[in-house]
N, C-alpha and C positions, 0 to 999 in steps of 0.2 A: 504494500500500500504506500503510495507516495506521501512524502512528508507534508506537502502542500495540499490542502483540501481541494483547492480550485484547479489543481493540475488534472484532475479527472474530467473536468469540463473542457479541457483544451481541444479535443477532437470536435466537440460540438461547436465551439467558437470558430474553429477553422472552417467547418462546414458552413456555418452561417455567413462568414466573411467571403468564402469562395462563391456561394450561391448569390449573394448580393452583388459581388463584383462581376460575375457573369451576366446577371440581369442588367446591371448598369451599362456594361460594355455593349450588350446587344441593343439596348434602347439608344445609346449614344451613336453607335455605328449606323443604325437605321435612320436616325435624324440627320447624320452627316452625309451619308451616301444616297439615301432615298431620293427619288424624283418628286418634285413638287410642281405639278402643272395643273393649277386650278382651272376647272371648266365649269360651265353652268350646271351640268349634271352632277358634278362632284360637290358643288356648293349648295345644292338644293337639299332640303330636309328629306330624310328617307324614313319611310314608315311602311313596313310590310310589303315593299315592292310597289306600292300604289302612291300616286301623287296625293299629297295632303289636301284635304278639303275641309273647310270650316275652321272653327276655333279649336285650339288644342285643349281648352279648358271646359269642353263640353261635359255634361253630366252623364254618368252611366245609369242604366236602369237598375232599380233595386234588385231585380231578378239576378243580375250579375253577382251581386254580393251574397244573395241567398244561396246561389249555386256554389259559390266559393266556400261558404261556411258549411254547406252540406257535404261538399267533397272532403273537407278536412274532418268533419264529424264521422262520416262513414269510413274514411281512410284509417282513422285512429281505431275505430271499432274493428276493422279488418285486421289490424296489427295484433289484436288479442287472439286471433285464431291460430297464429303460428306457435306460441308457447303451449297452447292447449294441445295442438297436434303433436308436439314433441313428447308430452307426458301423458298422452291418452291411455297408453297401456297401464300406467300406474293408477290412473283414476278409475278405470274399469267402467261399469255401467253408470255409476253416479256422475262421472265426468261427461259421459255421452249425453245423458238427459239434461244435465246442467247447461251444456252447450246448445242443445235444442231449444231450451228456454231463452238463452241469450240470443240466438239467431232469430227466434220468433219475435223477440222485442225489437231487434234491429229491422226485421221485415215489416213489422207494424208501422214503425217510423217511416220506412221507405215508401210503403203503400200510401200512407197519409200524405207525404210530400208529393207523390205521383198524382194522387187524386186531386190535390189542391191545384195542380197545374204548374208547379214551380219548375218542373223540368221541360215544359213545353216552350220552345223558342221559335216556332214557325210563325209565319204571318197569320195563319188562322187563329192561333192563340192570342195574338195581339189584337185582332179584330173582335174576338170574343171578350176581350178585357180580362185575360188570364191574370188573376191576382191571387195573392196568398191570404 
């Protein structure tokens, strides 16, 4: 064991300095050697390959946020299926029935959201006034 406690961190420090030096060198060389020929196309704002139309501060529909929250909610609920599947043999029948109850509750929530029309994004849903 080295006498100096910080000597153990020397390889880490060398790694950080080397990585930072390489990153700085690449960016500097790109700035020095790279071509800069501004054209009208290069200077125009780019958004999804389409020409920008309207104000950038336009409001999103509330449905956008609802779908985002629902995605996170159901995604987190789906994460609980993995550890359950790993220990299923240890849980035996109790674990199987417990997961059926869990999936049932998740499906009730999913069908409620589906019935309310939160997942309908087509023009027909907008004309019907699809709301939550």
